[in-house]
Backbone atoms as SQL, in Angstrom:
CREATE TABLE atoms (id INTEGER PRIMARY KEY, chain TEXT, resi INTEGER, resn TEXT, atom TEXT, x REAL, y REAL, z REAL);
INSERT INTO atoms VALUES
  (1, 'A', 1, 'UNK', 'N', 7.988, -30.578, -4.957),
  (2, 'A', 1, 'UNK', 'CA', 8.344, -30.915, -6.323),
  (3, 'A', 1, 'UNK', 'C', 9.722, -31.582, -6.291),
  (4, 'A', 2, 'UNK', 'N', 9.835, -32.672, -7.033),
  (5, 'A', 2, 'UNK', 'CA', 11.113, -33.386, -7.092),
  (6, 'A', 2, 'UNK', 'C', 11.640, -33.407, -8.528),
  (7, 'A', 3, 'UNK', 'N', 12.924, -33.706, -8.646),
  (8, 'A', 3, 'UNK', 'CA', 13.498, -33.836, -9.987),
  (9, 'A', 3, 'UNK', 'C', 12.815, -34.971, -10.745),
  (10, 'A', 4, 'UNK', 'N', 12.480, -36.034, -10.034),
  (11, 'A', 4, 'UNK', 'CA', 11.792, -37.166, -10.664),
  (12, 'A', 4, 'UNK', 'C', 10.443, -36.726, -11.244),
  (13, 'A', 5, 'UNK', 'N', 9.714, -35.931, -10.494),
  (14, 'A', 5, 'UNK', 'CA', 8.434, -35.426, -10.988),
  (15, 'A', 5, 'UNK', 'C', 8.630, -34.549, -12.217),
  (16, 'A', 6, 'UNK', 'N', 9.682, -33.752, -12.223),
  (17, 'A', 6, 'UNK', 'CA', 9.956, -32.905, -13.391),
  (18, 'A', 6, 'UNK', 'C', 10.285, -33.752, -14.611),
  (19, 'A', 7, 'UNK', 'N', 11.060, -34.810, -14.422),
  (20, 'A', 7, 'UNK', 'CA', 11.369, -35.717, -15.537),
  (21, 'A', 7, 'UNK', 'C', 10.092, -36.356, -16.079),
  (22, 'A', 8, 'UNK', 'N', 9.228, -36.758, -15.177),
  (23, 'A', 8, 'UNK', 'CA', 7.951, -37.351, -15.584),
  (24, 'A', 8, 'UNK', 'C', 7.124, -36.326, -16.348),
  (25, 'A', 9, 'UNK', 'N', 7.040, -35.107, -15.834),
  (26, 'A', 9, 'UNK', 'CA', 6.229, -34.087, -16.501),
  (27, 'A', 9, 'UNK', 'C', 6.745, -33.792, -17.915),
  (28, 'A', 10, 'UNK', 'N', 8.044, -33.728, -18.073),
  (29, 'A', 10, 'UNK', 'CA', 8.610, -33.478, -19.398),
  (30, 'A', 10, 'UNK', 'C', 8.200, -34.588, -20.361),
  (31, 'A', 11, 'UNK', 'N', 8.243, -35.831, -19.917),
  (32, 'A', 11, 'UNK', 'CA', 7.850, -36.953, -20.781),
  (33, 'A', 11, 'UNK', 'C', 6.359, -36.899, -21.110),
  (34, 'A', 12, 'UNK', 'N', 5.532, -36.587, -20.118),
  (35, 'A', 12, 'UNK', 'CA', 4.083, -36.479, -20.358),
  (36, 'A', 12, 'UNK', 'C', 3.810, -35.379, -21.375),
  (37, 'A', 13, 'UNK', 'N', 4.434, -34.239, -21.196),
  (38, 'A', 13, 'UNK', 'CA', 4.217, -33.114, -22.108),
  (39, 'A', 13, 'UNK', 'C', 4.729, -33.440, -23.507),
  (40, 'A', 14, 'UNK', 'N', 5.861, -34.090, -23.588),
  (41, 'A', 14, 'UNK', 'CA', 6.448, -34.449, -24.884),
  (42, 'A', 14, 'UNK', 'C', 5.514, -35.362, -25.685),
  (43, 'A', 15, 'UNK', 'N', 4.973, -36.351, -25.005),
  (44, 'A', 15, 'UNK', 'CA', 4.126, -37.343, -25.690),
  (45, 'A', 15, 'UNK', 'C', 2.647, -36.982, -25.668),
  (46, 'A', 16, 'UNK', 'N', 2.294, -36.007, -24.818),
  (47, 'A', 16, 'UNK', 'CA', 0.886, -35.661, -24.617),
  (48, 'A', 16, 'UNK', 'C', 0.096, -36.922, -24.275),
  (49, 'A', 17, 'UNK', 'N', 0.732, -37.768, -23.451),
  (50, 'A', 17, 'UNK', 'CA', 0.131, -39.051, -23.098),
  (51, 'A', 17, 'UNK', 'C', 0.795, -39.599, -21.841),
  (52, 'A', 18, 'UNK', 'N', -0.029, -40.001, -20.887),
  (53, 'A', 18, 'UNK', 'CA', 0.471, -40.626, -19.661),
  (54, 'A', 18, 'UNK', 'C', 1.090, -41.986, -19.990),
  (55, 'A', 19, 'UNK', 'N', 0.398, -42.777, -20.799),
  (56, 'A', 19, 'UNK', 'CA', 0.883, -44.131, -21.091),
  (57, 'A', 19, 'UNK', 'C', 2.173, -44.121, -21.910),
  (58, 'A', 20, 'UNK', 'N', 2.279, -43.214, -22.877),
  (59, 'A', 20, 'UNK', 'CA', 3.511, -43.135, -23.668),
  (60, 'A', 20, 'UNK', 'C', 4.674, -42.624, -22.815),
  (61, 'A', 21, 'UNK', 'N', 4.393, -41.715, -21.907),
  (62, 'A', 21, 'UNK', 'CA', 5.433, -41.240, -20.991),
  (63, 'A', 21, 'UNK', 'C', 5.910, -42.385, -20.107),
  (64, 'A', 22, 'UNK', 'N', 4.976, -43.190, -19.618),
  (65, 'A', 22, 'UNK', 'CA', 5.338, -44.348, -18.792),
  (66, 'A', 22, 'UNK', 'C', 6.218, -45.309, -19.581),
  (67, 'A', 23, 'UNK', 'N', 5.857, -45.553, -20.832),
  (68, 'A', 23, 'UNK', 'CA', 6.677, -46.436, -21.674),
  (69, 'A', 23, 'UNK', 'C', 8.088, -45.884, -21.837),
  (70, 'A', 24, 'UNK', 'N', 8.205, -44.603, -22.117),
  (71, 'A', 24, 'UNK', 'CA', 9.524, -43.985, -22.309),
  (72, 'A', 24, 'UNK', 'C', 10.388, -44.090, -21.049),
  (73, 'A', 25, 'UNK', 'N', 9.749, -43.888, -19.904),
  (74, 'A', 25, 'UNK', 'CA', 10.479, -43.867, -18.637),
  (75, 'A', 25, 'UNK', 'C', 10.632, -45.247, -18.011),
  (76, 'A', 26, 'UNK', 'N', 10.027, -46.239, -18.627),
  (77, 'A', 26, 'UNK', 'CA', 10.074, -47.628, -18.137),
  (78, 'A', 26, 'UNK', 'C', 9.513, -47.743, -16.722),
  (79, 'A', 27, 'UNK', 'N', 8.397, -47.057, -16.512),
  (80, 'A', 27, 'UNK', 'CA', 7.671, -47.175, -15.250),
  (81, 'A', 27, 'UNK', 'C', 6.203, -47.422, -15.574),
  (82, 'A', 28, 'UNK', 'N', 5.446, -47.812, -14.567),
  (83, 'A', 28, 'UNK', 'CA', 4.037, -48.131, -14.795),
  (84, 'A', 28, 'UNK', 'C', 3.202, -46.853, -14.923),
  (85, 'A', 29, 'UNK', 'N', 2.150, -46.954, -15.719),
  (86, 'A', 29, 'UNK', 'CA', 1.270, -45.804, -15.957),
  (87, 'A', 29, 'UNK', 'C', 0.698, -45.212, -14.668),
  (88, 'A', 30, 'UNK', 'N', 0.251, -46.048, -13.715),
  (89, 'A', 30, 'UNK', 'CA', -0.277, -45.450, -12.475),
  (90, 'A', 30, 'UNK', 'C', 0.760, -44.595, -11.743),
  (91, 'A', 31, 'UNK', 'N', 2.030, -44.974, -11.820),
  (92, 'A', 31, 'UNK', 'CA', 3.083, -44.187, -11.167),
  (93, 'A', 31, 'UNK', 'C', 3.188, -42.803, -11.797),
  (94, 'A', 32, 'UNK', 'N', 3.089, -42.738, -13.112),
  (95, 'A', 32, 'UNK', 'CA', 3.133, -41.454, -13.811),
  (96, 'A', 32, 'UNK', 'C', 1.925, -40.603, -13.398),
  (97, 'A', 33, 'UNK', 'N', 0.757, -41.202, -13.428),
  (98, 'A', 33, 'UNK', 'CA', -0.466, -40.481, -13.057),
  (99, 'A', 33, 'UNK', 'C', -0.392, -39.946, -11.634),
  (100, 'A', 34, 'UNK', 'N', 0.105, -40.761, -10.720),
  (101, 'A', 34, 'UNK', 'CA', 0.208, -40.345, -9.317),
  (102, 'A', 34, 'UNK', 'C', 1.132, -39.145, -9.180),
  (103, 'A', 35, 'UNK', 'N', 2.275, -39.162, -9.851),
  (104, 'A', 35, 'UNK', 'CA', 3.220, -38.051, -9.732),
  (105, 'A', 35, 'UNK', 'C', 2.656, -36.760, -10.331),
  (106, 'A', 36, 'UNK', 'N', 1.951, -36.882, -11.443),
  (107, 'A', 36, 'UNK', 'CA', 1.334, -35.694, -12.049),
  (108, 'A', 36, 'UNK', 'C', 0.245, -35.151, -11.123),
  (109, 'A', 37, 'UNK', 'N', -0.550, -36.040, -10.557),
  (110, 'A', 37, 'UNK', 'CA', -1.599, -35.602, -9.630),
  (111, 'A', 37, 'UNK', 'C', -0.992, -34.938, -8.390),
  (112, 'A', 38, 'UNK', 'N', 0.136, -35.447, -7.916),
  (113, 'A', 38, 'UNK', 'CA', 0.803, -34.828, -6.765),
  (114, 'A', 38, 'UNK', 'C', 1.270, -33.412, -7.094),
  (115, 'A', 39, 'UNK', 'N', 1.805, -33.230, -8.291),
  (116, 'A', 39, 'UNK', 'CA', 2.208, -31.880, -8.708),
  (117, 'A', 39, 'UNK', 'C', 0.995, -30.954, -8.755),
  (118, 'A', 40, 'UNK', 'N', -0.089, -31.446, -9.338),
  (119, 'A', 40, 'UNK', 'CA', -1.300, -30.623, -9.433),
  (120, 'A', 40, 'UNK', 'C', -1.833, -30.272, -8.046),
  (121, 'A', 41, 'UNK', 'N', -1.822, -31.246, -7.149),
  (122, 'A', 41, 'UNK', 'CA', -2.330, -31.011, -5.795),
  (123, 'A', 41, 'UNK', 'C', -1.431, -30.042, -5.032),
  (124, 'A', 42, 'UNK', 'N', -0.118, -30.204, -5.184),
  (125, 'A', 42, 'UNK', 'CA', 0.835, -29.349, -4.467),
  (126, 'A', 42, 'UNK', 'C', 0.628, -27.876, -4.798),
  (127, 'A', 43, 'UNK', 'N', 0.313, -27.582, -6.055),
  (128, 'A', 43, 'UNK', 'CA', 0.187, -26.191, -6.484),
  (129, 'A', 43, 'UNK', 'C', -1.258, -25.755, -6.733),
  (130, 'A', 44, 'UNK', 'N', -2.190, -26.688, -6.594),
  (131, 'A', 44, 'UNK', 'CA', -3.595, -26.339, -6.777),
  (132, 'A', 44, 'UNK', 'C', -3.926, -25.914, -8.189),
  (133, 'A', 45, 'UNK', 'N', -3.208, -26.489, -9.156),
  (134, 'A', 45, 'UNK', 'CA', -3.408, -26.130, -10.566),
  (135, 'A', 45, 'UNK', 'C', -3.525, -27.373, -11.424),
  (136, 'A', 46, 'UNK', 'N', -4.338, -27.304, -12.449),
  (137, 'A', 46, 'UNK', 'CA', -4.395, -28.377, -13.443),
  (138, 'A', 46, 'UNK', 'C', -3.259, -28.145, -14.429),
  (139, 'A', 47, 'UNK', 'N', -2.547, -29.216, -14.749),
  (140, 'A', 47, 'UNK', 'CA', -1.427, -29.118, -15.675),
  (141, 'A', 47, 'UNK', 'C', -1.802, -29.501, -17.097),
  (142, 'A', 48, 'UNK', 'N', -2.901, -30.231, -17.234),
  (143, 'A', 48, 'UNK', 'CA', -3.349, -30.629, -18.562),
  (144, 'A', 48, 'UNK', 'C', -4.859, -30.805, -18.553),
  (145, 'A', 49, 'UNK', 'N', -5.420, -30.842, -19.753),
  (146, 'A', 49, 'UNK', 'CA', -6.848, -31.122, -19.903),
  (147, 'A', 49, 'UNK', 'C', -7.011, -31.990, -21.139),
  (148, 'A', 50, 'UNK', 'N', -8.115, -32.676, -21.185),
  (149, 'A', 50, 'UNK', 'CA', -8.430, -33.482, -22.364),
  (150, 'A', 50, 'UNK', 'C', -9.383, -32.696, -23.245),
  (151, 'A', 51, 'UNK', 'N', -9.093, -32.689, -24.546),
  (152, 'A', 51, 'UNK', 'CA', -9.934, -31.964, -25.490),
  (153, 'A', 51, 'UNK', 'C', -10.488, -32.938, -26.523),
  (154, 'A', 52, 'UNK', 'N', -11.663, -32.665, -26.979),
  (155, 'A', 52, 'UNK', 'CA', -12.299, -33.522, -27.968),
  (156, 'A', 52, 'UNK', 'C', -11.491, -33.531, -29.259),
  (157, 'A', 53, 'UNK', 'N', -11.145, -34.706, -29.712),
  (158, 'A', 53, 'UNK', 'CA', -10.452, -34.832, -30.987),
  (159, 'A', 53, 'UNK', 'C', -8.942, -34.640, -30.928),
  (160, 'A', 54, 'UNK', 'N', -8.446, -33.929, -29.926),
  (161, 'A', 54, 'UNK', 'CA', -7.004, -33.673, -29.870),
  (162, 'A', 54, 'UNK', 'C', -6.325, -34.389, -28.719),
  (163, 'A', 55, 'UNK', 'N', -7.095, -35.008, -27.840),
  (164, 'A', 55, 'UNK', 'CA', -6.493, -35.715, -26.725),
  (165, 'A', 55, 'UNK', 'C', -6.059, -34.775, -25.620),
  (166, 'A', 56, 'UNK', 'N', -4.840, -34.969, -25.147),
  (167, 'A', 56, 'UNK', 'CA', -4.328, -34.194, -24.022),
  (168, 'A', 56, 'UNK', 'C', -3.734, -32.873, -24.506),
  (169, 'A', 57, 'UNK', 'N', -3.970, -31.836, -23.721),
  (170, 'A', 57, 'UNK', 'CA', -3.421, -30.517, -24.034),
  (171, 'A', 57, 'UNK', 'C', -2.924, -29.882, -22.735),
  (172, 'A', 58, 'UNK', 'N', -1.766, -29.265, -22.770),
  (173, 'A', 58, 'UNK', 'CA', -1.231, -28.612, -21.581),
  (174, 'A', 58, 'UNK', 'C', -2.007, -27.336, -21.291),
  (175, 'A', 59, 'UNK', 'N', -2.204, -27.094, -20.012),
  (176, 'A', 59, 'UNK', 'CA', -2.794, -25.814, -19.589),
  (177, 'A', 59, 'UNK', 'C', -1.661, -24.777, -19.566),
  (178, 'A', 60, 'UNK', 'N', -1.981, -23.508, -19.383),
  (179, 'A', 60, 'UNK', 'CA', -0.905, -22.517, -19.237),
  (180, 'A', 60, 'UNK', 'C', 0.057, -22.881, -18.095),
  (181, 'A', 61, 'UNK', 'N', -0.467, -23.399, -16.988),
  (182, 'A', 61, 'UNK', 'CA', 0.401, -23.816, -15.873),
  (183, 'A', 61, 'UNK', 'C', 1.289, -24.982, -16.292),
  (184, 'A', 62, 'UNK', 'N', 0.730, -25.919, -17.052),
  (185, 'A', 62, 'UNK', 'CA', 1.506, -27.058, -17.528),
  (186, 'A', 62, 'UNK', 'C', 2.612, -26.637, -18.475),
  (187, 'A', 63, 'UNK', 'N', 2.316, -25.665, -19.321),
  (188, 'A', 63, 'UNK', 'CA', 3.321, -25.133, -20.245),
  (189, 'A', 63, 'UNK', 'C', 4.428, -24.418, -19.483),
  (190, 'A', 64, 'UNK', 'N', 4.050, -23.643, -18.475),
  (191, 'A', 64, 'UNK', 'CA', 5.033, -22.939, -17.645),
  (192, 'A', 64, 'UNK', 'C', 5.934, -23.938, -16.917),
  (193, 'A', 65, 'UNK', 'N', 5.324, -24.971, -16.348),
  (194, 'A', 65, 'UNK', 'CA', 6.106, -25.998, -15.657),
  (195, 'A', 65, 'UNK', 'C', 7.065, -26.686, -16.623),
  (196, 'A', 66, 'UNK', 'N', 6.604, -27.007, -17.806),
  (197, 'A', 66, 'UNK', 'CA', 7.454, -27.664, -18.809),
  (198, 'A', 66, 'UNK', 'C', 8.676, -26.803, -19.128),
  (199, 'A', 67, 'UNK', 'N', 8.444, -25.538, -19.375),
  (200, 'A', 67, 'UNK', 'CA', 9.535, -24.617, -19.725),
  (201, 'A', 67, 'UNK', 'C', 10.607, -24.600, -18.632),
  (202, 'A', 68, 'UNK', 'N', 10.185, -24.459, -17.409),
  (203, 'A', 68, 'UNK', 'CA', 11.141, -24.360, -16.310),
  (204, 'A', 68, 'UNK', 'C', 11.732, -25.710, -15.926),
  (205, 'A', 69, 'UNK', 'N', 10.969, -26.774, -16.067),
  (206, 'A', 69, 'UNK', 'CA', 11.477, -28.119, -15.768),
  (207, 'A', 69, 'UNK', 'C', 12.653, -28.452, -16.679),
  (208, 'A', 70, 'UNK', 'N', 12.547, -28.091, -17.947),
  (209, 'A', 70, 'UNK', 'CA', 13.648, -28.336, -18.890),
  (210, 'A', 70, 'UNK', 'C', 14.913, -27.589, -18.466),
  (211, 'A', 71, 'UNK', 'N', 14.753, -26.342, -18.053),
  (212, 'A', 71, 'UNK', 'CA', 15.902, -25.536, -17.619),
  (213, 'A', 71, 'UNK', 'C', 16.519, -26.129, -16.355),
  (214, 'A', 72, 'UNK', 'N', 15.689, -26.500, -15.407),
  (215, 'A', 72, 'UNK', 'CA', 16.185, -27.061, -14.147),
  (216, 'A', 72, 'UNK', 'C', 16.964, -28.342, -14.390),
  (217, 'A', 73, 'UNK', 'N', 16.411, -29.252, -15.189),
  (218, 'A', 73, 'UNK', 'CA', 17.104, -30.518, -15.434),
  (219, 'A', 73, 'UNK', 'C', 18.378, -30.312, -16.234),
  (220, 'A', 74, 'UNK', 'N', 18.397, -29.335, -17.121),
  (221, 'A', 74, 'UNK', 'CA', 19.621, -29.013, -17.842),
  (222, 'A', 74, 'UNK', 'C', 20.685, -28.508, -16.862),
  (223, 'A', 75, 'UNK', 'N', 20.290, -27.658, -15.943),
  (224, 'A', 75, 'UNK', 'CA', 21.225, -27.147, -14.942),
  (225, 'A', 75, 'UNK', 'C', 21.769, -28.271, -14.060),
  (226, 'A', 76, 'UNK', 'N', 20.925, -29.219, -13.709),
  (227, 'A', 76, 'UNK', 'CA', 21.371, -30.362, -12.908),
  (228, 'A', 76, 'UNK', 'C', 22.425, -31.158, -13.675),
  (229, 'A', 77, 'UNK', 'N', 22.190, -31.393, -14.965),
  (230, 'A', 77, 'UNK', 'CA', 23.167, -32.116, -15.786),
  (231, 'A', 77, 'UNK', 'C', 24.494, -31.356, -15.872),
  (232, 'A', 78, 'UNK', 'N', 24.424, -30.041, -16.000),
  (233, 'A', 78, 'UNK', 'CA', 25.642, -29.223, -16.055),
  (234, 'A', 78, 'UNK', 'C', 26.418, -29.357, -14.746),
  (235, 'A', 79, 'UNK', 'N', 25.727, -29.268, -13.627),
  (236, 'A', 79, 'UNK', 'CA', 26.381, -29.403, -12.323),
  (237, 'A', 79, 'UNK', 'C', 27.025, -30.782, -12.202),
  (238, 'A', 80, 'UNK', 'N', 26.282, -31.823, -12.572),
  (239, 'A', 80, 'UNK', 'CA', 26.826, -33.180, -12.485),
  (240, 'A', 80, 'UNK', 'C', 28.089, -33.325, -13.330),
  (241, 'A', 81, 'UNK', 'N', 28.050, -32.823, -14.540),
  (242, 'A', 81, 'UNK', 'CA', 29.215, -32.910, -15.421),
  (243, 'A', 81, 'UNK', 'C', 30.411, -32.158, -14.859),
  (244, 'A', 82, 'UNK', 'N', 30.181, -30.981, -14.306),
  (245, 'A', 82, 'UNK', 'CA', 31.275, -30.191, -13.737),
  (246, 'A', 82, 'UNK', 'C', 31.879, -30.901, -12.524),
  (247, 'A', 83, 'UNK', 'N', 31.029, -31.488, -11.707),
  (248, 'A', 83, 'UNK', 'CA', 31.539, -32.206, -10.539),
  (249, 'A', 83, 'UNK', 'C', 32.327, -33.449, -10.946),
  (250, 'A', 84, 'UNK', 'N', 31.837, -34.171, -11.934),
  (251, 'A', 84, 'UNK', 'CA', 32.564, -35.349, -12.422),
  (252, 'A', 84, 'UNK', 'C', 33.908, -34.940, -13.011),
  (253, 'A', 85, 'UNK', 'N', 33.904, -33.873, -13.755),
  (254, 'A', 85, 'UNK', 'CA', 35.143, -33.370, -14.360),
  (255, 'A', 85, 'UNK', 'C', 36.130, -32.950, -13.280),
  (256, 'A', 86, 'UNK', 'N', 35.645, -32.285, -12.253),
  (257, 'A', 86, 'UNK', 'CA', 36.487, -31.848, -11.145),
  (258, 'A', 86, 'UNK', 'C', 37.089, -33.055, -10.419),
  (259, 'A', 87, 'UNK', 'N', 36.296, -34.072, -10.238),
  (260, 'A', 87, 'UNK', 'CA', 36.770, -35.284, -9.566),
  (261, 'A', 87, 'UNK', 'C', 37.859, -35.967, -10.389),
  (262, 'A', 88, 'UNK', 'N', 37.684, -36.011, -11.701),
  (263, 'A', 88, 'UNK', 'CA', 38.697, -36.628, -12.575),
  (264, 'A', 88, 'UNK', 'C', 39.994, -35.836, -12.526),
  (265, 'A', 89, 'UNK', 'N', 39.903, -34.509, -12.558),
  (266, 'A', 89, 'UNK', 'CA', 41.121, -33.673, -12.499),
  (267, 'A', 89, 'UNK', 'C', 41.821, -33.846, -11.158),
  (268, 'A', 90, 'UNK', 'N', 41.064, -33.922, -10.105),
  (269, 'A', 90, 'UNK', 'CA', 41.628, -34.104, -8.772),
  (270, 'A', 90, 'UNK', 'C', 42.326, -35.444, -8.665),
  (271, 'A', 91, 'UNK', 'N', 41.774, -36.457, -9.276),
  (272, 'A', 91, 'UNK', 'CA', 42.365, -37.788, -9.263),
  (273, 'A', 91, 'UNK', 'C', 43.689, -37.846, -9.998),
  (274, 'A', 92, 'UNK', 'N', 43.845, -37.052, -11.029),
  (275, 'A', 92, 'UNK', 'CA', 45.105, -37.031, -11.811),
  (276, 'A', 92, 'UNK', 'C', 46.240, -36.360, -11.052),
  (277, 'A', 93, 'UNK', 'N', 45.897, -35.455, -10.148),
  (278, 'A', 93, 'UNK', 'CA', 46.928, -34.716, -9.421),
  (279, 'A', 93, 'UNK', 'C', 47.580, -35.529, -8.317),
  (280, 'A', 94, 'UNK', 'N', 46.984, -36.608, -7.938),
  (281, 'A', 94, 'UNK', 'CA', 47.516, -37.398, -6.817),
  (282, 'A', 94, 'UNK', 'C', 48.644, -38.263, -7.228);
């Protein structure tokens, strides 16, 4: 699992659409599909299903992944911000 795959999954879940997620991320639809399929294959779980009349729906595994993917990416942003802040403070001391 990569951070890129988590970003893709969050977009897919948000839009409940592979094509809309691709548009948001400015990547091609097949790239989104491939990354989602890789996640499903890696864990042997379906992350979404298609339902009559409602389109795409997350499975329990897909919902679990979404919940944790959001937390992980938030933590990455926090780390990045702290490191950037530390670098700026270090630069002022010289």
